[in-house]
C-alpha positions, 0 to 999 in steps of 0.5 A: 019348303019341303021336297026333293032335290035331284042332283048328282053326287058332290054337285057343288051347285046343289050345296047352295040349296042344301046349306040354305035349307039347313039354315032355314029348317026346310026339309029337303030329301036328296036323290043323287044316286041309283036306283032313284036318280041316275044322272044322264038318264033320269033327267032325260026321261019324259016325266023329268022333262015335264017337270024340268024342261031344261033337264038340268040338275040340281032340280027341286020338286016340292011336296006340294008339286011346285017344281024349280030348277037352277041352283040359285032359284032353288036356294032362294026357294028353300031359304027363309027371309033372313037368308034372302035379305030382310029389307028391300036393300038387303035383298038387292045386295044379296042378289048382287053378290049371288049374281057376282059369284055366278058371273065373276067367280065361276067363269075364271074358276072353270077356265082354270080348274076344268083342264085339271079335271079333264073337262076342258083342254088346257090353254096356257094363256086362258089359264094365266088370264083366269088366274089373274082374274081369280086373284082380282076377285078374291082380292075384291071379296077380301077387301069387302070383308075386311070391315065386316063379317058377312057380305050383307048385314050382320048374319049369313045370307045367300050371298055368303053361301054362294060366294063361299061355295063357288071358290071351293073347287079352286081351293080343292084343285088349284090354289096353292098356299103361295097364291092365297097370300 
């Protein structure tokens, strides 16, 4: 797959597609800054909305005109079979871990991190609950990886890419060394 990825600078969701493209050899150009892309403006234009009705980024337009939005769908599209899971069972497990990352890692991570970035108001009880949930989730991932190198199979898959990217904001913003033990 070759095409253009529309996003804003340092969008961790876009990194999934970019990493998948690197592993797969897909040629992806990134438009993330003016004059080619201005987040909040370009993605609200009629032309952009015709291609991507939700107006969300990241969004990908293939050189062949194929358009897709949502970071996991884009990462899947630019991936090769090895990243997607080369058997039906492996593919199902890849989807399982990608879904787990979105549904189990992102919500508590957002609850904990967003107040530190000024995106949400701080709620002490919600933050404490999020910390405990993050601890549980990271423990679950750690336990799964104690006996294997990768989440699925013997090679990097979208499961690994997604599950390692989602906690990055935690490590950058709030996880102190004492929490990591």
